[in-house]
C-alpha positions in Angstrom: 0.0 -0.1 0.3 1.2 3.3 -0.8 1.4 5.9 2.0 -1.7 8.2 1.0 -3.7 4.8 1.2 -3.2 4.5 4.7 -4.1 7.8 5.7 -6.2 8.2 9.2 -10.0 8.1 8.6 -12.2 11.1 9.3 -14.2 10.8 12.5 -17.7 12.0 11.7 -19.7 13.1 14.6 -23.8 13.2 14.7 -25.9 13.9 17.7 -29.3 14.6 17.9 -31.0 16.8 20.7 -34.5 17.3 21.6 -34.8 20.3 23.6 -37.2 21.6 26.0 -39.1 24.6 24.2 -38.4 27.0 27.2 -34.7 26.2 26.7 -34.4 26.0 22.6 -33.2 29.8 22.3 -30.7 29.4 24.6 -29.5 26.1 23.7 -29.2 27.4 20.2 -27.2 30.5 20.9 -24.8 28.3 23.5 -24.5 25.8 20.3 -23.8 28.9 17.9 -21.1 30.1 20.0 -19.6 26.7 20.5 -19.6 26.4 16.8 -17.6 29.7 16.5 -15.0 28.7 18.8 -14.4 25.2 17.1 -14.2 26.8 13.8 -11.7 29.6 14.7 -9.6 27.5 16.8 -9.5 24.0 15.3 -8.3 23.6 12.0 -8.7 20.1 11.6 -12.4 20.3 12.1 -13.7 20.4 8.4 -17.5 20.7 9.3 -19.7 21.6 12.1 -23.1 22.3 11.0 -26.3 22.9 13.1 -29.3 21.7 11.9 -33.0 22.4 12.9 -36.5 21.9 11.1 -39.6 23.5 11.1 -41.6 20.3 11.5 -40.1 19.9 15.0 -38.7 23.1 16.1 -37.3 21.3 19.2 -35.1 18.8 17.6 -31.7 20.1 16.7 -29.0 17.9 14.9 -25.1 18.3 15.2 -22.9 17.5 12.4 -19.3 17.6 12.9 -16.2 16.1 10.6 -12.8 15.9 12.2 -9.6 15.0 10.1 -8.7 12.3 12.4 -9.1 10.8 15.8 -6.2 13.2 17.0 -8.2 16.2 15.8 -11.7 14.9 17.6 -9.2 14.0 20.8 -7.9 17.9 20.4 -11.3 18.8 20.6 -12.4 17.0 23.8 -9.5 18.7 25.6 -10.5 22.5 24.4 -11.5 24.9 27.4 -14.7 25.6 25.6 -15.7 21.9 25.3 
């Protein structure tokens, strides 16, 4: 195998939350700040999406892609995590 073929696999994180209606706005504000921190400070976080739907406004899905396991481990050690 060539070196390029043995590269570390990306880590994909999919998290679904159901938020109580009275906490939805505060939660979304907090997770948006968190996304901003991640994207500004973690170059190996390739994607961090916050998804909501009109059909169920209290359902929130986070979709994150990290370059590899080391990037995901580093994410867990950040002060904002």
